[in-house]
N, C-alpha and C positions, 0 to 999 in steps of 0.2 A: 090206761096206764098214765099215772101222774108224771109231772116233769121230774120230780125227785126220783121216782122209781125208774124212769127212763135213763136218767144220768147214772144211777147206781148200776143198772144192767149194762149200759155201755162201758162203764169203767171196768166191770168184771170181764166183759168180752175182750177188751183191749189188753188186759193183763193176761188173759188166757192165751191170746195169740202171741204175745211177747214171750211168755214162758215156753210155748211150743218151739218157737224159733230159737230160743237160747238152748234148749235141751236136745234138739235134733239138728245136726249140722248137715243133713243130707236131704233137705226138703226139695222135692222136685217141682211142686206146683202149688199155686194158690188160685182159688176160683170162687166166684159167687154162685151158689146153688139156688136155682129158682124154687122158692118156697113161699107162697103168698101169706100163709098164716103159721103161727106157732102152735101147731096142733098137739105136739107131744109134751109140751111144757118142760123142755130140757134145754141145755146149752145149745145155742145156734152155731157154735164153733165145732166143725167136724174135722177129725184128724184120723187118717188111716193111710198106711203104706207110704209114709213120707209125703203126704199131700194134705193141705189145709183147705177146708171149705167153709164158707160163711153163708148161712141161709139168708136169702134176699129180704125177708120180712124185716130184719133188724138193721139192714144197711143204712136206711134213712136215719134211724135213731143214732147209730154209732157215728156216722159222718157229721150230723148236726152237732152232736155233743163235742166231737173233736174240734170242729171249726169254731164253735162258740167259745171255747176255752183256750185255744192255741195262742191267740194274740195277747191275751192277758198274761199267760205264762211267758211269752216272748218279751213283753215289756219288762217284766220282773227280771228276766235273764239279762237284758241290756243294762238294767240298773244294778245288777249284782246282788239282787235280793232273793234269788231262787235257790231254795235249800235243796239238799241232795234228793230227798224224797220227791220233791216237786219236779226236779230234773228228770227223774225216772218216769213220772206221770206225763211230763211234757213229751218225752221220747215215745212213750206208749201211744199217745194221741197222734203223733206224727206218723208212726208205723201204720196205725189204723187208717188214717186219712189218705196216706199215699198208696196203700194197698187197694183201697177202693177207687181213688182217683189220682193217678200219678202225674196228671197234666198240670198241676198247680206249681209253678216255678217258685213261688213264695215259700211253700213248705220245704222244698229242697234247699232253699237258701237258709232256712232255719236249721236244717241238718248241718249245713256247712258251718254255721255259727257254732254249733255244739262241738264239732270236730276241732275247729280253730281254738276253742277254749279247752280242748283235750278232755271233753266230757263223754266222747264216744270213741270207739275203737275202729280203726280203718278197716281191718279184716272183717269185723262184724257188719260194717256198712257195705262192703263189697258183696257179702253174702246176702244181706237184705235186698239190695238193688237187683240181684239175680232173681230173687223170689218175685219181686215186683214185675220183672220182665216176663216171668212165666205166665202172668195174668194179662199184661198189656205189652205185647212184644214190639209195638211201634211207638212206644212212649219216648219221644226225643229227649225229654228232661232227664230220664233215667240214664240214657247213654251219656249225656253231658255230665251228669253227676259222677258216673263211673270214670270218665276221662279226668275229671278233677281229682278224684280219689287216686287214680293211677299216677298222676303227676306228683302228688304228695308222697306216695309210696316210693316213686323213683328218686325223689329228692332225699327221702329218709334213708334209702339204700345206697346213696351216693352214686347213683346211675348204674349200679351193678344189678341188673334185673335178672332174676333166675328164670330159666326157660319154662319152668312149671307155671309161673305167673302168666306168661304169654299163652301157653297151652290152655290155661283155664279161661282166659279171655276169648280165645277162639271157640272154646266149648260153649261159652255163654252166647256168642253171636250165632253159633250153629243152632242152638236151642231156639233163639228168637226168630231165626230165618225159617226154621221148620214150622213154627207156630203161625207165621203170617206170610202168605205168598208175596213175592216181589217186595220184600222188606229192605228197602234201600238204606234205612237208618242202621240196621244191624250190619250190613255189608260195608257201609261207610265207616262204622266203628271198627270193623275188622281192618280196613285200610289204615285208619288212624293208629291202631295198635302196631301194625307193621312198621309204620313210618316213625313212630315216636318211642316205642318200647323195645326195639331190637337194635343190636349192634350191627355194624356193616358186615362183619363176618357171619353173624347169625342169619342175616337177611338172605344170603346166597342159598342156604339150605332150606330156609322157610319158603322161599319162592318155589323151589322144586316140589316140596311137600304140598304147598297150596295148589300148584298146578294139578297134582294128582287128586287133591280134594275136590277141585272144581270139576274135574272130569267125572268123578263119581256123582257130584251134585247134579250136573247137567244131564247125566244119564237117567236120573230119577225125577228131574224137574225140567222136562224138555221145553216147556212153553214159557218158563220164567226168564225174562230178559236179563234180570239182575245177575244171574250166575254167569252168563256170557260176558257181561260188562266187567265183572270182577276178573274173569280170565283174561280179557283184553288188557286190563290194567296190569296184570302180572306179566303178560307177554311184553308189553311196552317197557315195563320196569327192568327187564333183563338187559336192555341196552344202557341203562343208567347205573346199574349195580353190577359190577363185573370184576372178578378176580381171575386171572389167566388160567389158574389151575382148576377152576370150577366149570366143568362141562357137564351138562345134563345128559348122561350116557344113554338113557333109553331113547331120547329124541334123536341124538346123534347116531346111534346104532340103526334106528329106523331109516334115516337118510342114507347111511352107508349101504344098507342091504337093499333098499328100494331103488336108489338112483345111481350109486357109484359102482357097486360090485357087478351088476349086469353089463356095465360098459368097460369093466376091467380097470377102473380108476381107483387108486389108493391115495387117500388124503388124510392129513392130520386135521384136528379140529380147527386150527388157525387158518388152514387153507380153504375151508368151506366157503367163506365170503368171496374169495378170489374166483373160485370155480363157478359160483352161481351168479355173481354180480359182474364178472368180467372186468373191463377197464375201469368201471366206476368204483371198484373196491379200493382203489388207491386213495380215494377221498374219505375213507372211513376214519373216524376220530382216533381209533386205536386198533391194533391188530387183534383179531379174534373177538372183539366186543359183540359183533353181530352173529356169532356162530349159534348160540342158543336161540336167539331171536328167529333166525331163518329156519332152524331145525324144528322148533315148536310149531311155527305157522305152517310149515309143509306137512307136519304130522296132523295138525288139525284139519287141513284142507283135504288131504288124501285118505285119512283114516276116520277121525272123530266125526266130522260133518257127514261124510259119505255113509258111514254105518248107521248113524242116527237117522239120516234122511230116508234110508232104505227101510228102517223099522218104523219110523214115525214121520211119514211124508206130510207135506203141507203145513209145517209149523213155521210161522213168521219169524220167531226168535232165531231159529236155526238158519234161516236164509239171511237174516241180518248179520249173523256171525260170519257167514260165508262172504258176505260183502266186505266186511272188515278185513278178512284174510286176503281176499283177492286184491282189494285196493292197496293195502300196505305192501304186499309182495310185488305187485306191478310197479308201484310208484317208488319203491326203495332205490333202485339204481338211478331213476330220473331225478329224484330229490337230491341224491348225493352229487350228481352231475351239476344240477342247477345251483346248489349251494356253493360249489367250487367256482362256477362261472360268476356268481354274484361277488364272491370274494376277490376274484381276479379283476373284476370291474372296479371294485372299491380300491384295490391296491394300485390300479393304473390311473385312478382319478376320473374315470368316465362314468356316465350315468345313462340309463335307458331313456331315450327321448319319448316325449308324450306326443302321440300321433293324432289323438282326438280328444276333444274336451266338451263339457256341457252336455247338450242334447244328444250329441253323437255317442257319448259314453252310455247314456241311459238307453238309447235306442238299440245299441249293440250288446247290452248287458247279457241277455240270455244266449244270444248267438255265440258270444265269446266263451260262455260257460261250457257249451257243448261242442266247441270247435275241436276237431280231432286232428292230430298229426298221424297220418296213416302208418308211418314206419317207426314210430317212437319206441316201440317195444322190441324191435329187431336187434339181434346181437347179444341178448342177455339170456343166459340159460334159464334163469329163474322165471323169466317172463314166458319163455317157450313152454316150460313145464305147466305153468298156471293156465295158459291158453289151451293147451292140449287137454288138461284136466277138465276145464269148463266145457269144451266141445263135447266131451264124453258125457258130462253131467247133463247138459241140455238135451242131448240126444235121448237120454233116458227119462228126463223130467220136464222137458220143454212144453209139453201139452197141458200141464197143470196150471192152476191159477197163480200160485206163487212162482212157478217156473217161468211163466210168461212175464210176470213183473220183474223177475231177475234178468231175463233176456233183454228187456227194455232198458234196465239199469246199466247192463254191460254195454249196450249200444250207445245210449245217450250220454252217460257219464264217463265211462271208461274208454269209449271209442273202439269197442270190439264188435265187429260185424259177424 
């Protein structure tokens, strides 16, 4: 194949791909099909059931053709000498190059340049970047490009973001997460979408729906740490995003039926922190803010983790999630008490004295880390519940490898014997 024939072939392939993308707005996937040679003497672009495939024998030719011509077209664009036909060819080459290798930031910046000159459509680019993610689910430049596009869309809509746009972004991150295990790039993009594309009122309900989503995800991806990390982020977020009328009923109803009704106790949602945290609840920043937080973590500890561990024992990710729950539930009343003591000291003008310096601090570093106050958890209902739950759990799982590691963590870090 001569150089001219290779360029003509590559140009036809790029135009074919662009035409398919324009005509089908429901493409599910793009992929490279291993085909060493062009045996059938036909187009290497395969299209079936909303999926595009490119035979591997032509990838080298298409990518070299695109890369060798892109910078010349870009220079003409910067000088304002690129005609409409050439703009279309320029975009075709960018599409081909990015589908094959989306890790080239320079090519995405060329896309940005075309958008800023209003030569490309924002919706079309959102659709194209989704197709790229179907091929390379961990491509960080694609997620960065989508965030840039979303910010422009947000500005264009005067910050009135339709919920359908948020749902679409969640759908894209779900696709990327399914295609690549432990895909922190997609989950971080999901977090970015929540924090930057939703209103305060929307966020309340989104957190609740995302908690349900993460539970389903964890049930089918038991060993993936990233699903637990995202759930932990959501749990922590409930203390920062709070409207008094928004109580997550399923978690609250579980706490009522499991811990309150058997004792004949009847409480409103706002009274939950007082019941479980005792005297330290008076130091909470606002009434009821920790109700969802406490209820979700108790549900996870007594239901989610226990059921999954019974079905899928010896999974490290599950034990780490249990550590998160136990540590935060046990430390919550202590942290509130300590925060109040520090505030009182600052208000009274006193400071904690330094009792050791230099080598003494270095020598006692680890002993202080594991130093335990034996009675520090007494008097708190929530601590008594957690300790009772862990005793039962270790009685059933203490002999396993992960169970023994967990027992040592409870003893050395949390001070529970």
